[in-house]
C-alpha positions, 0 to 999 in steps of 0.5 A: 313428452318430458324428454322433448321438453328437456331437448327443447330447453337444452339442445334447441339453441345449438341445433337451431341452424340445422333445424331451420335449414333441414325443414325445407331441404336436407339433400345438400347435407348428404351431398356435402358429406359425400363431397359431391354435387348434383351436376357432377353426380347426376345419377346419384342426384336422381336416385336421391330424389327418387328415394326422398319421394318414395319415402314421403309417399309411404310416410304420408300414407301411414300418417293418415292411417295413424293420425297421431297428434304432434308433440307441440299440439299436446304441449304448446309450450314446446313452441317449434321454431318452424311451422308445424306441418298440418299432417300427423306426427307418426311416422316421421317423414324426415326420418323416413326420407333421411334413412332411406336416402342413407340406405340407397347411398350406402348401396352405391358406395365402392367396397373400400368406402362402404364401412366408413360411409355407412357410419357417416350416412347413418349418423347424418340420417339420425341427426336429421331425425333428432333435429325434428324431435328437438324442434318439438315436431316429433316423438322419438317413436316417430323417428324409430318408426321412420327408420323401420319404414325406410328399412322396409321400403329399401327391402321392397325396392331392392328385393324381388318384389319390384316389377322387372321393367328394363334390360331384357334378357336374350328371350326378351324377358325384363330382368331389372327393375327401374330401381336396380338400374338407378342403383347401377347407374349411380354406383357407376359414378362412384366406381 
């Protein structure tokens, strides 16, 4: 908690604009980083929204399981500048969403841009998670758990565990999951 108090004292003023903006929505930060708009890249926009919803559902499940109090519930003096959500702290939903979003976007980037975009996307996701800590809503462990959950979710989505539901082969057997199709369609926009 001492780290959070120090962060609130030393970092909150500089981060306040982002904290306020990212409370309700942070997809536009990723679009801005990519130099994209939802209208120009509709398949990418659909992928982004799907990733955020999947991450939210998973994070909410684990929040219910762990039921950790928020830092500001333990130290009211943290006085978050935004409303404190009525659900548990662990794992950070914003961290889970931002990191899953980062992983999905890395997957669709052209080969020549992957390395640079990986660094930029991961930095943005970490910054979104950190802003929630600075605001007094999350512990560092919540953000780390959000990153771990996002990696696990991406592995499940991109792995062989997803039901195959689209594009049958010559024998009529589905060969691709809906996630595979979403990734392919979004990647085609960046080719």
